[in-house]
Structures are given as structure tokens and as C-alpha cells.
C-alpha positions in Angstrom: 0.0 0.0 0.1 1.4 3.6 -0.5 1.8 6.0 1.8 -0.4 8.9 1.8 1.0 12.3 0.7 2.9 14.1 3.4 2.2 17.9 2.0 -0.8 18.8 0.3 -0.1 19.0 -3.6 -1.4 22.8 -4.0 -1.6 25.6 -1.7 -4.5 26.9 0.6 -5.9 29.7 -0.4 -5.5 32.4 2.1 -8.2 35.0 1.0 -11.7 35.7 0.4 -11.0 36.8 -2.9 -9.0 34.1 -4.0 -11.2 31.6 -2.9 -13.7 33.2 -5.1 -11.8 33.3 -8.0 -11.1 29.5 -7.6 -15.0 29.0 -7.3 -15.5 31.1 -10.5 -12.6 29.4 -12.2 -13.8 25.8 -11.2 -18.1 26.5 -11.9 -16.7 27.9 -15.4 -14.8 25.2 -16.6 -17.3 22.6 -14.9 -19.9 24.3 -16.5 -17.8 23.8 -20.2 -17.6 20.3 -19.9 -21.0 19.5 -19.0 -22.0 21.5 -22.2 -19.8 19.3 -24.8 -20.9 16.0 -22.6 -24.5 17.1 -23.3 -24.1 18.1 -27.2 -22.0 15.0 -27.2 -25.0 12.8 -26.1 -27.3 15.0 -28.3 -25.0 14.3 -31.3 -24.6 10.3 -30.7 -28.5 9.9 -30.0 -29.1 12.1 -33.6 -26.3 9.6 -34.8 -28.3 6.3 -33.9 -31.6 7.8 -34.7 -30.3 8.7 -38.5 -28.6 5.5 -38.9 -31.8 3.2 -38.0 -33.4 5.7 -40.4 -35.9 6.9 -37.5 -35.1 10.5 -38.5 -33.7 11.9 -41.6 -32.4 15.3 -39.9 -30.1 16.7 -42.7 -32.3 16.1 -45.8 -33.1 19.7 -46.2 -29.7 20.8 -46.5 -27.8 17.5 -47.5 -29.9 15.3 -50.3 -27.6 12.2 -50.3 -26.8 9.9 -47.2 -23.1 10.2 -47.8 -23.6 14.0 -47.5 -26.0 13.8 -44.5 -22.8 11.7 -42.7 -20.5 14.0 -43.6 -22.7 16.4 -41.9 -22.4 14.6 -38.5 -18.9 13.8 -38.8 -18.1 17.6 -39.1 -20.5 18.0 -36.4 -18.3 15.7 -34.3 -15.3 17.2 -35.3 -16.2 20.7 -33.8 -17.6 19.0 -30.8 -13.9 17.2 -30.6 -12.0 20.2 -31.0 -14.5 22.0 -28.4 -14.0 19.2 -25.9 -10.3 19.3 -26.5 -10.0 23.2 -25.4 -12.1 22.8 -22.5 -9.9 20.0 -21.1 -7.1 21.9 -22.0 -8.3 25.1 -20.2 -8.6 22.9 -17.0 -5.1 21.2 -17.5 -3.5 24.1 -17.6 
């Protein structure tokens, strides 16, 4: 079994302003991750319904099935970029 850390990895907040800034930072990044998660689940749901033929959501803008899947792939790529950006903000 490993030993617990003897010292904390980060310093504790010493002022009310610093604690409020840290709380706002955590809330902002938490909301960003939540939004990306919600949109990714929505995109997965729409793709599953498109694949099974329940809906034909992009029919007005994309005529063929290949074009419609192309729209899904572009949306997925945008979602991956935004998700990576939000995770990068947390890691730095």
C-alpha cells in the first residue's frame, strides 16, 4: 500500500478573493465540460436515430446519405475540438 502524501499538492487559499476566483474558475470549466457532454450525447442520439432510419434530420440541406453523414462527421469534429479546448483549459 502506498503512503499518503505528506504535504498537499497545492497551497491552500488564504484570502476570500482568491477563494472566490478559484470557485468561479471551477464553475466556468465545469459548465464547459457539461455543455460538451450534453452536446456529445445529443449528437450520438441523433446519429443512432439517423442510422436506424427513424429520422432524416439533414435531408433539407444534404440530399444524399453520404452528405448527411458528412454533416455528422463535421459536427463530431467540431465537438471534439471544443471538448479538447475545454479540457486544455482545465489542465493548464
